[in-house]
C-alpha positions in Angstrom: 10.5 6.2 -22.7 8.2 4.3 -25.0 9.3 0.9 -23.6 8.6 2.2 -20.0 5.2 3.4 -21.2 4.6 0.0 -22.6 5.6 -1.8 -19.5 3.4 0.4 -17.3 0.5 -0.4 -19.6 1.1 -4.1 -19.6 1.4 -3.9 -15.7 -1.8 -2.1 -15.4 -3.7 -4.3 -17.7 -2.4 -7.8 -16.4 -1.3 -7.1 -12.8 -3.2 -4.1 -11.5 -6.6 -4.4 -13.2 -8.2 -6.8 -10.8 -6.8 -5.3 -7.7 -7.9 -1.9 -9.0 -11.4 -3.2 -9.5 -11.5 -4.7 -6.0 -10.4 -1.3 -4.6 -13.2 0.5 -6.5 -15.8 -2.0 -5.2 -14.7 -1.4 -1.7 -14.7 2.4 -2.0 -18.3 2.2 -3.7 -19.5 0.1 -0.8 -17.9 2.3 1.9 -20.9 4.6 2.5 -22.9 1.3 3.4 -20.1 0.1 5.8 -19.0 3.4 7.5 -20.4 7.0 7.6 -18.8 9.4 5.1 -21.0 12.5 5.6 -20.6 15.5 8.1 -17.5 14.0 9.8 -15.1 16.1 11.9 -11.4 15.9 11.7 -11.0 12.9 14.2 -13.8 11.1 12.6 -12.6 11.6 9.1 -9.0 10.5 10.3 -10.6 7.2 11.6 -12.3 6.4 8.3 -8.9 7.0 6.5 -6.7 5.0 9.1 -9.1 2.2 9.7 -10.6 1.6 6.4 -9.0 3.3 3.5 -5.4 2.7 4.5 -6.0 -1.2 3.9 -5.9 -0.7 0.1 -2.3 -0.2 0.3 -2.0 -4.0 0.9 -4.1 -4.8 -2.1 -2.2 -2.7 -4.6 1.4 -3.0 -3.2 1.3 -6.7 -2.9 1.1 -6.8 -6.7 4.8 -5.9 -7.1 6.0 -9.6 -7.0 2.8 -11.3 -8.2 3.6 -11.7 -11.8 6.8 -13.5 -11.2 5.9 -15.6 -8.3 6.4 -18.8 -10.4 10.1 -19.6 -10.9 9.8 -20.3 -14.7 8.0 -17.0 -15.3 10.6 -15.3 -13.1 13.5 -16.7 -15.1 11.8 -15.4 -18.4 11.3 -12.0 -17.1 14.9 -12.0 -15.8 16.2 -12.8 -19.3 14.8 -9.7 -20.6 17.1 -6.6 -21.3 15.5 -4.7 -18.4 16.7 -5.7 -15.0 14.4 -7.3 -12.4 15.2 -4.4 -10.1 13.9 -1.9 -12.8 10.7 -3.9 -13.4 10.0 -4.1 -9.6 10.6 -0.3 -9.2 8.3 0.4 -12.0 5.6 -1.9 -10.6 6.1 -0.2 -7.2 5.8 3.3 -8.7 2.6 2.3 -10.6 1.0 1.0 -7.4 1.9 4.1 -5.4 0.6 6.4 -8.1 -2.6 4.5 -8.3 -2.7 4.5 -4.5 -2.4 8.2 -4.4 -5.1 8.8 -7.0 -7.5 6.7 -5.0 -6.8 8.7 -1.8 -7.2 12.0 -3.6 -10.6 10.9 -5.1 -11.8 9.4 -1.8 -11.0 12.5 0.2 -12.7 14.7 -2.4 -15.7 12.5 -2.1 -15.6 12.9 1.8 -15.2 16.6 1.4 -18.3 16.7 -1.0 -20.3 15.0 1.8 -19.7 17.8 4.3 -16.7 16.4 6.1 -14.3 18.8 7.8 -10.6 18.0 7.8 -7.3 19.0 6.7 -6.8 17.5 3.1 -3.0 17.6 3.1 -2.8 16.0 6.5 -5.3 13.4 6.0 -3.8 12.5 2.4 -0.2 12.3 3.8 -1.5 10.2 6.7 -3.2 7.9 4.3 -0.1 7.4 2.1 2.0 6.7 5.2 -0.4 4.1 6.4 -1.1 2.5 3.1 2.7 2.3 2.1 3.8 1.0 5.5 1.2 -1.8 5.4 1.7 -2.6 1.8 5.4 -2.5 2.3 5.4 -4.8 5.2 3.3 -7.4 3.2 5.5 -6.9 0.3 8.6 -7.6 2.4 7.4 -10.8 3.8 6.2 -11.8 0.3 9.7 -11.3 -1.0 11.2 -13.4 1.9 8.8 -16.3 1.6 7.6 -16.1 -2.1 4.2 -16.7 -0.5 1.8 -13.9 -1.0 -0.5 -15.3 1.8 2.2 -14.6 4.4 2.5 -11.2 3.3 -1.2 -10.5 3.6 -1.2 -12.2 7.0 1.7 -10.1 8.5 0.0 -6.9 7.2 -3.4 -7.7 8.6 -1.8 -9.1 11.9 0.0 -5.7 12.3 -3.2 -3.8 11.6 -5.1 -5.8 14.2 -2.4 -5.4 16.8 -2.8 -1.6 16.6 -6.3 -1.9 18.2 -6.6 -1.7 21.9 -3.3 -1.3 23.7 -1.5 -0.9 20.2 -0.4 2.7 20.8 1.6 1.5 24.0 3.6 -1.1 22.0 3.8 0.3 18.5 5.3 3.6 19.5 6.2 5.7 16.5 4.8 3.1 14.3 1.2 3.2 15.7 -1.3 3.3 12.7 -4.2 5.2 14.3 -2.4 8.3 15.7 -4.3 10.9 13.7 -7.7 10.2 15.2 -6.0 10.7 18.5 -4.7 13.9 17.7 -0.9 13.0 16.8 0.5 13.3 13.4 4.3 12.7 14.1 4.0 8.9 13.6 3.0 9.3 10.0 6.6 10.3 9.1 8.1 7.2 10.7 5.4 5.1 8.9 6.1 6.5 5.6 9.9 6.1 6.0 9.5 2.6 7.3 7.1 1.6 4.5 9.6 2.9 1.9 12.4 1.2 3.6 10.5 -2.2 3.5 9.7 -1.8 -0.1 13.4 -1.1 -1.0 14.6 -4.0 1.2 12.1 -6.4 -0.4 13.3 -5.5 -3.9 16.9 -5.8 -2.7 16.3 -9.2 -1.3 14.3 -10.4 -4.2 16.5 -9.2 -7.0 20.1 -9.1 -5.5 20.6 -11.3 -2.4 18.1 -14.1 -3.2 19.7 -14.6 -6.7 23.0 -15.1 -5.0 21.6 -17.8 -2.6 19.6 -19.9 -5.2 
């Protein structure tokens, strides 16, 4: 247990610290960018889906960041713990941090007089964030290029505007503000699957091909 605690501490200090600071700055700036007071359910859902969900990309894209360099990756792979364990722990750390940010942000909105279902918006936030982050992480794992991961997540996010609902189907990101919640189950399952596939590709299949 102690070694895992040490790993999580090191990951937070060297891998998640800067992304966490960026997320904090974005959240603190949010009242100047969007309204956060006296919102109804649909308006609050729009804030979560269009703004807050983007932090999933920032936090989950850190899973493979420390070992993007081949030499560093070889050093980490030589350790007793497997790369799969390391990446699963990094993913868990990012998701826990993501959930904490979501809870605090929703409490902030509630304190500002917003009226919404806390469990629904929190679940919707996690679903969107994990899907967008998982999508970016998956393409990062395929290419070893974080820029491609960011581009694919942002591209998917932008496609959902306008006629996105028609083409995205059950993977439409902005369903809550339109009164539909079913899509969030698909997004959460899809995001979790993408993260798992990213780790399998990175740590199992890729090793056999290089």
